[in-house]
PQR file with spaces between the fields and no chain letter, atoms N, CA, C, O and H, PARSE charges and radii, in Angstrom:
ATOM       1  N    GLN     1      85.156   52.911   41.415 -0.4000 1.5000
ATOM       2  CA   GLN     1      85.627   51.667   42.285 -0.0000 2.0000
ATOM       3  C    GLN     1      84.966   50.474   41.653  0.5500 1.7000
ATOM       4  O    GLN     1      84.471   49.613   42.382 -0.5500 1.4000
ATOM       5  N    GLY     2      84.921   50.355   40.195 -0.4000 1.5000
ATOM       6  CA   GLY     2      84.076   49.237   39.751 -0.0000 2.0000
ATOM       7  C    GLY     2      84.791   47.914   39.673  0.5500 1.7000
ATOM       8  O    GLY     2      85.954   47.784   40.054 -0.5500 1.4000
ATOM       9  H    GLY     2      85.323   51.054   39.603  0.4000 1.0000
ATOM      10  N    ASN     3      84.010   46.855   39.130 -0.4000 1.5000
ATOM      11  CA   ASN     3      84.872   45.867   39.126 -0.0000 2.0000
ATOM      12  C    ASN     3      84.007   44.693   38.038  0.5500 1.7000
ATOM      13  O    ASN     3      82.795   44.863   37.908 -0.5500 1.4000
ATOM      14  H    ASN     3      83.065   46.960   38.820  0.4000 1.0000
ATOM      15  N    THR     4      84.534   43.787   37.454 -0.4000 1.5000
ATOM      16  CA   THR     4      84.004   43.072   36.583 -0.0000 2.0000
ATOM      17  C    THR     4      82.657   42.532   36.992  0.5500 1.7000
ATOM      18  O    THR     4      81.948   42.202   36.042 -0.5500 1.4000
ATOM      19  H    THR     4      85.519   43.650   37.560  0.4000 1.0000
ATOM      20  N    ARG     5      82.103   42.355   38.302 -0.4000 1.5000
ATOM      21  CA   ARG     5      80.831   41.834   38.882 -0.0000 2.0000
ATOM      22  C    ARG     5      79.827   42.826   38.154  0.5500 1.7000
ATOM      23  O    ARG     5      78.727   42.394   37.809 -0.5500 1.4000
ATOM      24  H    ARG     5      82.679   42.623   39.074  0.4000 1.0000
ATOM      25  N    LEU     6      80.207   44.243   37.894 -0.4000 1.5000
ATOM      26  CA   LEU     6      79.245   45.116   37.623 -0.0000 2.0000
ATOM      27  C    LEU     6      78.782   45.127   36.128  0.5500 1.7000
ATOM      28  O    LEU     6      77.781   45.673   35.664 -0.5500 1.4000
ATOM      29  H    LEU     6      81.100   44.594   38.174  0.4000 1.0000
ATOM      30  N    MET     7      79.906   44.274   35.371 -0.4000 1.5000
ATOM      31  CA   MET     7      79.603   44.450   33.594 -0.0000 2.0000
ATOM      32  C    MET     7      77.979   43.799   33.363  0.5500 1.7000
ATOM      33  O    MET     7      77.271   43.089   34.077 -0.5500 1.4000
ATOM      34  H    MET     7      80.719   43.830   35.748  0.4000 1.0000
ATOM      35  N    MET     8      77.816   44.320   32.220 -0.4000 1.5000
ATOM      36  CA   MET     8      76.474   43.712   31.897 -0.0000 2.0000
ATOM      37  C    MET     8      76.535   42.158   31.153  0.5500 1.7000
ATOM      38  O    MET     8      75.552   41.417   31.161 -0.5500 1.4000
ATOM      39  H    MET     8      78.391   44.897   31.640  0.4000 1.0000
ATOM      40  N    ILE     9      77.772   41.803   30.544 -0.4000 1.5000
ATOM      41  CA   ILE     9      77.974   40.507   29.966 -0.0000 2.0000
ATOM      42  C    ILE     9      79.312   40.189   30.782  0.5500 1.7000
ATOM      43  O    ILE     9      80.279   40.928   30.965 -0.5500 1.4000
ATOM      44  H    ILE     9      78.571   42.406   30.538  0.4000 1.0000
ATOM      45  N    GLY    10      79.098   38.914   31.210 -0.4000 1.5000
ATOM      46  CA   GLY    10      80.399   38.544   32.027 -0.0000 2.0000
ATOM      47  C    GLY    10      81.594   38.245   31.183  0.5500 1.7000
ATOM      48  O    GLY    10      81.626   37.917   29.997 -0.5500 1.4000
ATOM      49  H    GLY    10      78.312   38.314   31.061  0.4000 1.0000
ATOM      50  N    ILE    11      82.626   38.432   32.078 -0.4000 1.5000
ATOM      51  CA   ILE    11      84.000   38.241   31.507 -0.0000 2.0000
ATOM      52  C    ILE    11      84.200   36.937   30.573  0.5500 1.7000
ATOM      53  O    ILE    11      84.897   36.912   29.558 -0.5500 1.4000
ATOM      54  H    ILE    11      82.601   38.698   33.041  0.4000 1.0000
ATOM      55  N    PHE    12      83.663   36.154   30.959 -0.4000 1.5000
ATOM      56  CA   PHE    12      84.040   34.544   30.252 -0.0000 2.0000
ATOM      57  C    PHE    12      82.932   34.706   29.015  0.5500 1.7000
ATOM      58  O    PHE    12      83.226   34.414   27.856 -0.5500 1.4000
ATOM      59  H    PHE    12      83.097   36.174   31.783  0.4000 1.0000
ATOM      60  N    GLU    13      82.097   35.025   29.264 -0.4000 1.5000
ATOM      61  CA   GLU    13      80.888   35.198   27.856 -0.0000 2.0000
ATOM      62  C    GLU    13      81.515   36.185   26.882  0.5500 1.7000
ATOM      63  O    GLU    13      81.309   35.995   25.683 -0.5500 1.4000
ATOM      64  H    GLU    13      81.858   35.263   30.206  0.4000 1.0000
ATOM      65  N    LEU    14      82.222   37.170   27.249 -0.4000 1.5000
ATOM      66  CA   LEU    14      82.870   38.230   26.498 -0.0000 2.0000
ATOM      67  C    LEU    14      84.129   37.839   25.740  0.5500 1.7000
ATOM      68  O    LEU    14      84.318   38.378   24.650 -0.5500 1.4000
ATOM      69  H    LEU    14      82.390   37.325   28.222  0.4000 1.0000
ATOM      70  N    MET    15      84.994   36.975   26.194 -0.4000 1.5000
ATOM      71  CA   MET    15      85.872   36.462   25.972 -0.0000 2.0000
ATOM      72  C    MET    15      85.694   35.602   24.949  0.5500 1.7000
ATOM      73  O    MET    15      86.449   35.659   23.979 -0.5500 1.4000
ATOM      74  H    MET    15      84.841   36.537   27.080  0.4000 1.0000
ATOM      75  N    ALA    16      84.600   34.617   25.020 -0.4000 1.5000
ATOM      76  CA   ALA    16      84.361   33.126   24.066 -0.0000 2.0000
ATOM      77  C    ALA    16      83.592   34.114   22.962  0.5500 1.7000
ATOM      78  O    ALA    16      83.732   33.629   21.838 -0.5500 1.4000
ATOM      79  H    ALA    16      83.987   34.571   25.808  0.4000 1.0000
ATOM      80  N    TYR    17      82.934   35.173   22.945 -0.4000 1.5000
ATOM      81  CA   TYR    17      82.423   35.861   21.861 -0.0000 2.0000
ATOM      82  C    TYR    17      83.479   36.562   21.195  0.5500 1.7000
ATOM      83  O    TYR    17      83.562   36.337   19.988 -0.5500 1.4000
ATOM      84  H    TYR    17      82.821   35.566   23.858  0.4000 1.0000
ATOM      85  N    ILE    18      84.460   37.507   21.789 -0.4000 1.5000
ATOM      86  CA   ILE    18      85.735   37.820   21.167 -0.0000 2.0000
ATOM      87  C    ILE    18      86.417   36.858   20.353  0.5500 1.7000
ATOM      88  O    ILE    18      86.626   37.103   19.165 -0.5500 1.4000
ATOM      89  H    ILE    18      84.393   37.690   22.770  0.4000 1.0000
ATOM      90  N    SER    19      86.800   35.734   20.910 -0.4000 1.5000
ATOM      91  CA   SER    19      87.669   34.721   20.371 -0.0000 2.0000
ATOM      92  C    SER    19      86.829   34.231   19.102  0.5500 1.7000
ATOM      93  O    SER    19      87.490   33.492   18.372 -0.5500 1.4000
ATOM      94  H    SER    19      86.630   35.535   21.875  0.4000 1.0000
ATOM      95  N    THR    20      85.805   34.422   18.767 -0.4000 1.5000
ATOM      96  CA   THR    20      84.998   33.860   17.577 -0.0000 2.0000
ATOM      97  C    THR    20      85.305   34.906   16.478  0.5500 1.7000
ATOM      98  O    THR    20      84.974   34.714   15.308 -0.5500 1.4000
ATOM      99  H    THR    20      85.268   35.023   19.359  0.4000 1.0000
ATOM     100  N    HIS    21      85.859   35.864   16.837 -0.4000 1.5000
ATOM     101  CA   HIS    21      86.020   36.842   15.959 -0.0000 2.0000
ATOM     102  C    HIS    21      87.798   37.167   15.514  0.5500 1.7000
ATOM     103  O    HIS    21      88.158   37.375   14.355 -0.5500 1.4000
ATOM     104  H    HIS    21      86.128   36.020   17.787  0.4000 1.0000
ATOM     105  N    PHE    22      88.646   37.147   16.605 -0.4000 1.5000
ATOM     106  CA   PHE    22      89.750   37.265   16.927 -0.0000 2.0000
ATOM     107  C    PHE    22      90.655   36.178   17.646  0.5500 1.7000
ATOM     108  O    PHE    22      90.206   35.459   18.539 -0.5500 1.4000
ATOM     109  H    PHE    22      88.353   36.977   17.546  0.4000 1.0000
ATOM     110  N    THR    23      91.876   36.118   17.222 -0.4000 1.5000
ATOM     111  CA   THR    23      92.589   35.274   18.014 -0.0000 2.0000
ATOM     112  C    THR    23      93.445   35.862   19.107  0.5500 1.7000
ATOM     113  O    THR    23      94.408   36.586   18.853 -0.5500 1.4000
ATOM     114  H    THR    23      92.241   36.703   16.497  0.4000 1.0000
ATOM     115  N    LEU    24      93.128   35.585   20.151 -0.4000 1.5000
ATOM     116  CA   LEU    24      93.690   36.052   21.273 -0.0000 2.0000
ATOM     117  C    LEU    24      94.980   35.575   21.618  0.5500 1.7000
ATOM     118  O    LEU    24      95.213   34.388   21.389 -0.5500 1.4000
ATOM     119  H    LEU    24      92.346   34.997   20.358  0.4000 1.0000
ATOM     120  N    GLN    25      95.845   36.272   22.118 -0.4000 1.5000
ATOM     121  CA   GLN    25      97.193   36.048   22.468 -0.0000 2.0000
ATOM     122  C    GLN    25      97.646   36.258   23.859  0.5500 1.7000
ATOM     123  O    GLN    25      97.177   37.292   24.335 -0.5500 1.4000
ATOM     124  H    GLN    25      95.656   37.236   22.304  0.4000 1.0000
ATOM     125  N    PRO    26      98.378   35.624   24.617 -0.5600 1.5000
ATOM     126  CA   PRO    26      98.477   35.907   25.824  0.2800 2.0000
ATOM     127  C    PRO    26      99.225   37.261   26.112  0.5500 1.7000
ATOM     128  O    PRO    26     100.324   37.474   25.599 -0.5500 1.4000
ATOM     129  N    GLY    27      98.746   37.976   26.762 -0.4000 1.5000
ATOM     130  CA   GLY    27      98.986   39.421   27.209 -0.0000 2.0000
ATOM     131  C    GLY    27      98.504   40.288   26.195  0.5500 1.7000
ATOM     132  O    GLY    27      99.111   41.301   25.847 -0.5500 1.4000
ATOM     133  H    GLY    27      97.854   37.803   27.178  0.4000 1.0000
ATOM     134  N    ASP    28      97.210   39.835   25.617 -0.4000 1.5000
ATOM     135  CA   ASP    28      96.524   40.696   25.033 -0.0000 2.0000
ATOM     136  C    ASP    28      95.420   41.241   26.123  0.5500 1.7000
ATOM     137  O    ASP    28      94.902   40.586   27.028 -0.5500 1.4000
ATOM     138  H    ASP    28      96.717   39.012   25.900  0.4000 1.0000
ATOM     139  N    ILE    29      95.164   42.868   25.725 -0.4000 1.5000
ATOM     140  CA   ILE    29      94.327   43.565   26.766 -0.0000 2.0000
ATOM     141  C    ILE    29      93.031   43.883   26.141  0.5500 1.7000
ATOM     142  O    ILE    29      92.998   44.473   25.060 -0.5500 1.4000
ATOM     143  H    ILE    29      95.585   43.400   24.990  0.4000 1.0000
ATOM     144  N    VAL    30      92.025   43.546   26.725 -0.4000 1.5000
ATOM     145  CA   VAL    30      90.568   43.755   25.801 -0.0000 2.0000
ATOM     146  C    VAL    30      90.003   44.869   26.946  0.5500 1.7000
ATOM     147  O    VAL    30      89.842   44.565   28.128 -0.5500 1.4000
ATOM     148  H    VAL    30      92.052   43.067   27.602  0.4000 1.0000
ATOM     149  N    LEU    31      89.709   46.316   26.342 -0.4000 1.5000
ATOM     150  CA   LEU    31      89.263   47.072   27.133 -0.0000 2.0000
ATOM     151  C    LEU    31      87.729   46.770   26.920  0.5500 1.7000
ATOM     152  O    LEU    31      87.235   46.377   25.864 -0.5500 1.4000
ATOM     153  H    LEU    31      89.839   46.562   25.382  0.4000 1.0000
ATOM     154  N    THR    32      86.953   47.056   28.283 -0.4000 1.5000
ATOM     155  CA   THR    32      85.274   46.678   28.244 -0.0000 2.0000
ATOM     156  C    THR    32      84.607   48.158   28.444  0.5500 1.7000
ATOM     157  O    THR    32      83.378   48.209   28.486 -0.5500 1.4000
ATOM     158  H    THR    32      87.354   47.375   29.142  0.4000 1.0000
ATOM     159  N    GLY    33      85.234   49.156   28.549 -0.4000 1.5000
ATOM     160  CA   GLY    33      84.689   50.542   28.761 -0.0000 2.0000
ATOM     161  C    GLY    33      84.859   50.635   30.369  0.5500 1.7000
ATOM     162  O    GLY    33      85.702   50.096   31.087 -0.5500 1.4000
ATOM     163  H    GLY    33      86.232   49.115   28.515  0.4000 1.0000
ATOM     164  N    THR    34      83.711   51.554   30.724 -0.4000 1.5000
ATOM     165  CA   THR    34      83.959   52.069   32.321 -0.0000 2.0000
ATOM     166  C    THR    34      82.525   51.732   33.061  0.5500 1.7000
ATOM     167  O    THR    34      81.518   51.285   32.513 -0.5500 1.4000
ATOM     168  H    THR    34      83.027   51.992   30.141  0.4000 1.0000
ATOM     169  N    PRO    35      82.677   52.021   34.264 -0.5600 1.5000
ATOM     170  CA   PRO    35      81.677   51.594   35.200  0.2800 2.0000
ATOM     171  C    PRO    35      80.797   52.995   34.987  0.5500 1.7000
ATOM     172  O    PRO    35      81.181   54.042   34.464 -0.5500 1.4000
ATOM     173  N    ALA    36      79.438   52.666   35.584 -0.4000 1.5000
ATOM     174  CA   ALA    36      78.471   54.239   35.335 -0.0000 2.0000
ATOM     175  C    ALA    36      79.322   55.230   36.174  0.5500 1.7000
ATOM     176  O    ALA    36      80.113   54.832   37.029 -0.5500 1.4000
ATOM     177  H    ALA    36      79.127   51.816   36.009  0.4000 1.0000
ATOM     178  N    GLY    37      79.114   56.576   35.879 -0.4000 1.5000
ATOM     179  CA   GLY    37      79.458   57.573   36.521 -0.0000 2.0000
ATOM     180  C    GLY    37      80.797   58.230   36.272  0.5500 1.7000
ATOM     181  O    GLY    37      81.103   59.254   36.884 -0.5500 1.4000
ATOM     182  H    GLY    37      78.471   56.900   35.185  0.4000 1.0000
ATOM     183  N    VAL    38      81.631   57.647   35.359 -0.4000 1.5000
ATOM     184  CA   VAL    38      82.769   57.666   35.210 -0.0000 2.0000
ATOM     185  C    VAL    38      82.963   58.995   34.203  0.5500 1.7000
ATOM     186  O    VAL    38      82.372   59.059   33.125 -0.5500 1.4000
ATOM     187  H    VAL    38      81.383   56.815   34.863  0.4000 1.0000
ATOM     188  N    GLY    39      83.660   59.808   34.578 -0.4000 1.5000
ATOM     189  CA   GLY    39      83.889   60.982   33.885 -0.0000 2.0000
ATOM     190  C    GLY    39      85.037   60.689   32.550  0.5500 1.7000
ATOM     191  O    GLY    39      85.581   59.631   32.234 -0.5500 1.4000
ATOM     192  H    GLY    39      84.139   59.756   35.454  0.4000 1.0000
ATOM     193  N    SER    40      85.144   61.945   31.983 -0.4000 1.5000
ATOM     194  CA   SER    40      86.422   61.709   31.110 -0.0000 2.0000
ATOM     195  C    SER    40      87.776   61.934   31.836  0.5500 1.7000
ATOM     196  O    SER    40      87.938   62.606   32.855 -0.5500 1.4000
ATOM     197  H    SER    40      84.702   62.805   32.240  0.4000 1.0000
ATOM     198  N    LEU    41      88.727   61.250   31.128 -0.4000 1.5000
ATOM     199  CA   LEU    41      90.404   61.403   31.563 -0.0000 2.0000
ATOM     200  C    LEU    41      90.670   62.953   31.702  0.5500 1.7000
ATOM     201  O    LEU    41      89.715   63.581   31.246 -0.5500 1.4000
ATOM     202  H    LEU    41      88.595   60.705   30.301  0.4000 1.0000
ATOM     203  N    ARG    42      91.570   63.678   32.142 -0.4000 1.5000
ATOM     204  CA   ARG    42      92.068   64.764   32.190 -0.0000 2.0000
ATOM     205  C    ARG    42      93.669   65.023   32.070  0.5500 1.7000
ATOM     206  O    ARG    42      94.429   64.102   32.368 -0.5500 1.4000
ATOM     207  H    ARG    42      92.346   63.167   32.512  0.4000 1.0000
ATOM     208  N    SER    43      94.001   65.834   31.787 -0.4000 1.5000
ATOM     209  CA   SER    43      95.877   65.791   31.840 -0.0000 2.0000
ATOM     210  C    SER    43      95.858   66.173   33.191  0.5500 1.7000
ATOM     211  O    SER    43      95.139   66.944   33.826 -0.5500 1.4000
ATOM     212  H    SER    43      93.383   66.582   31.545  0.4000 1.0000
ATOM     213  N    GLY    44      97.190   65.177   33.602 -0.4000 1.5000
ATOM     214  CA   GLY    44      97.548   64.727   35.005 -0.0000 2.0000
ATOM     215  C    GLY    44      96.722   63.607   35.760  0.5500 1.7000
ATOM     216  O    GLY    44      97.047   63.160   36.861 -0.5500 1.4000
ATOM     217  H    GLY    44      97.774   64.551   33.085  0.4000 1.0000
ATOM     218  N    ASP    45      95.737   63.254   35.112 -0.4000 1.5000
ATOM     219  CA   ASP    45      94.991   62.202   35.664 -0.0000 2.0000
ATOM     220  C    ASP    45      96.060   60.991   35.839  0.5500 1.7000
ATOM     221  O    ASP    45      96.985   60.815   35.046 -0.5500 1.4000
ATOM     222  H    ASP    45      95.473   63.617   34.219  0.4000 1.0000
ATOM     223  N    ALA    46      95.770   60.026   37.193 -0.4000 1.5000
ATOM     224  CA   ALA    46      96.546   58.973   37.128 -0.0000 2.0000
ATOM     225  C    ALA    46      95.532   57.562   36.607  0.5500 1.7000
ATOM     226  O    ALA    46      94.302   57.558   36.676 -0.5500 1.4000
ATOM     227  H    ALA    46      95.018   60.169   37.837  0.4000 1.0000
ATOM     228  N    LEU    47      96.204   56.655   36.196 -0.4000 1.5000
ATOM     229  CA   LEU    47      95.353   55.417   36.107 -0.0000 2.0000
ATOM     230  C    LEU    47      96.017   54.411   36.558  0.5500 1.7000
ATOM     231  O    LEU    47      97.218   54.398   36.288 -0.5500 1.4000
ATOM     232  H    LEU    47      97.202   56.659   36.139  0.4000 1.0000
ATOM     233  N    VAL    48      95.411   53.208   37.420 -0.4000 1.5000
ATOM     234  CA   VAL    48      96.163   52.207   38.031 -0.0000 2.0000
ATOM     235  C    VAL    48      95.328   50.866   37.718  0.5500 1.7000
ATOM     236  O    VAL    48      94.117   50.747   37.906 -0.5500 1.4000
ATOM     237  H    VAL    48      94.435   53.218   37.639  0.4000 1.0000
ATOM     238  N    LEU    49      96.049   50.041   37.290 -0.4000 1.5000
ATOM     239  CA   LEU    49      95.647   48.629   36.903 -0.0000 2.0000
ATOM     240  C    LEU    49      96.037   47.836   37.954  0.5500 1.7000
ATOM     241  O    LEU    49      97.108   48.093   38.504 -0.5500 1.4000
ATOM     242  H    LEU    49      97.032   50.138   37.138  0.4000 1.0000
ATOM     243  N    ARG    50      95.227   46.737   38.406 -0.4000 1.5000
ATOM     244  CA   ARG    50      95.573   45.808   39.312 -0.0000 2.0000
ATOM     245  C    ARG    50      95.379   44.590   38.647  0.5500 1.7000
ATOM     246  O    ARG    50      94.323   44.458   38.028 -0.5500 1.4000
ATOM     247  H    ARG    50      94.357   46.529   37.960  0.4000 1.0000
ATOM     248  N    LEU    51      96.091   43.788   38.653 -0.4000 1.5000
ATOM     249  CA   LEU    51      95.868   42.109   38.115 -0.0000 2.0000
ATOM     250  C    LEU    51      96.434   41.558   38.363  0.5500 1.7000
ATOM     251  O    LEU    51      97.624   41.670   38.069 -0.5500 1.4000
ATOM     252  H    LEU    51      96.948   43.895   39.156  0.4000 1.0000
ATOM     253  N    ALA    52      95.909   40.510   39.135 -0.4000 1.5000
ATOM     254  CA   ALA    52      96.680   38.855   39.242 -0.0000 2.0000
ATOM     255  C    ALA    52      97.953   39.479   40.534  0.5500 1.7000
ATOM     256  O    ALA    52      99.138   39.183   40.377 -0.5500 1.4000
ATOM     257  H    ALA    52      94.942   40.419   39.374  0.4000 1.0000
ATOM     258  N    GLY    53      97.553   40.232   41.602 -0.4000 1.5000
ATOM     259  CA   GLY    53      98.660   41.101   42.321 -0.0000 2.0000
ATOM     260  C    GLY    53     100.022   41.695   41.694  0.5500 1.7000
ATOM     261  O    GLY    53     101.109   41.668   42.270 -0.5500 1.4000
ATOM     262  H    GLY    53      96.591   40.473   41.729  0.4000 1.0000
ATOM     263  N    HIS    54      99.757   42.286   40.297 -0.4000 1.5000
ATOM     264  CA   HIS    54     100.739   43.026   40.164 -0.0000 2.0000
ATOM     265  C    HIS    54      99.835   44.535   39.758  0.5500 1.7000
ATOM     266  O    HIS    54      98.647   44.413   39.462 -0.5500 1.4000
ATOM     267  H    HIS    54      98.873   42.307   39.828  0.4000 1.0000
ATOM     268  N    GLU    55     100.299   45.542   39.766 -0.4000 1.5000
ATOM     269  CA   GLU    55      99.968   46.710   39.732 -0.0000 2.0000
ATOM     270  C    GLU    55     100.472   47.937   38.673  0.5500 1.7000
ATOM     271  O    GLU    55     101.510   48.523   38.982 -0.5500 1.4000
ATOM     272  H    GLU    55     101.265   45.641   40.007  0.4000 1.0000
ATOM     273  N    PHE    56      99.728   48.365   37.361 -0.4000 1.5000
ATOM     274  CA   PHE    56     100.365   49.289   36.457 -0.0000 2.0000
ATOM     275  C    PHE    56      99.906   50.372   36.562  0.5500 1.7000
ATOM     276  O    PHE    56      98.706   50.587   36.733 -0.5500 1.4000
ATOM     277  H    PHE    56      98.885   47.889   37.110  0.4000 1.0000
ATOM     278  N    SER    57     100.993   51.439   36.456 -0.4000 1.5000
ATOM     279  CA   SER    57     100.143   53.062   36.526 -0.0000 2.0000
ATOM     280  C    SER    57     100.349   53.579   35.354  0.5500 1.7000
ATOM     281  O    SER    57     101.047   52.879   34.619 -0.5500 1.4000
ATOM     282  H    SER    57     101.968   51.265   36.317  0.4000 1.0000
ATOM     283  N    ALA    58      99.879   54.842   34.806 -0.4000 1.5000
ATOM     284  CA   ALA    58     100.221   55.710   33.938 -0.0000 2.0000
ATOM     285  C    ALA    58      99.609   57.126   34.590  0.5500 1.7000
ATOM     286  O    ALA    58      98.793   57.257   35.503 -0.5500 1.4000
ATOM     287  H    ALA    58      99.312   55.410   35.403  0.4000 1.0000
ATOM     288  N    GLN    59     100.200   57.993   33.907 -0.4000 1.5000
ATOM     289  CA   GLN    59      99.522   59.415   34.079 -0.0000 2.0000
ATOM     290  C    GLN    59      99.225   60.136   32.872  0.5500 1.7000
ATOM     291  O    GLN    59     100.128   60.504   32.122 -0.5500 1.4000
ATOM     292  H    GLN    59     100.863   57.887   33.166  0.4000 1.0000
ATOM     293  N    VAL    60      97.817   60.394   32.606 -0.4000 1.5000
ATOM     294  CA   VAL    60      97.690   61.112   31.499 -0.0000 2.0000
ATOM     295  C    VAL    60      98.592   62.313   31.273  0.5500 1.7000
ATOM     296  O    VAL    60      98.863   63.068   32.207 -0.5500 1.4000
ATOM     297  H    VAL    60      97.083   60.095   33.215  0.4000 1.0000
ATOM     298  N    ALA    61      99.116   62.521   29.894 -0.4000 1.5000
ATOM     299  CA   ALA    61      99.991   63.616   29.740 -0.0000 2.0000
ATOM     300  C    ALA    61      98.947   64.929   29.433  0.5500 1.7000
ATOM     301  O    ALA    61      99.408   66.055   29.249 -0.5500 1.4000
ATOM     302  H    ALA    61      98.896   61.907   29.136  0.4000 1.0000
């Protein structure tokens, strides 16, 4: 149940830094790691992303 408030570097600072090395395009996804205490993914685990009122899900094969 982590969120971006728990990140060591704020999301805006992170995007500013990344954009000095890469050209970011609309729809790009930046992976930032996981909150403390998260374990490895296993076959059958469900992943859910909630962003701006949309929900995306996938299941680990």
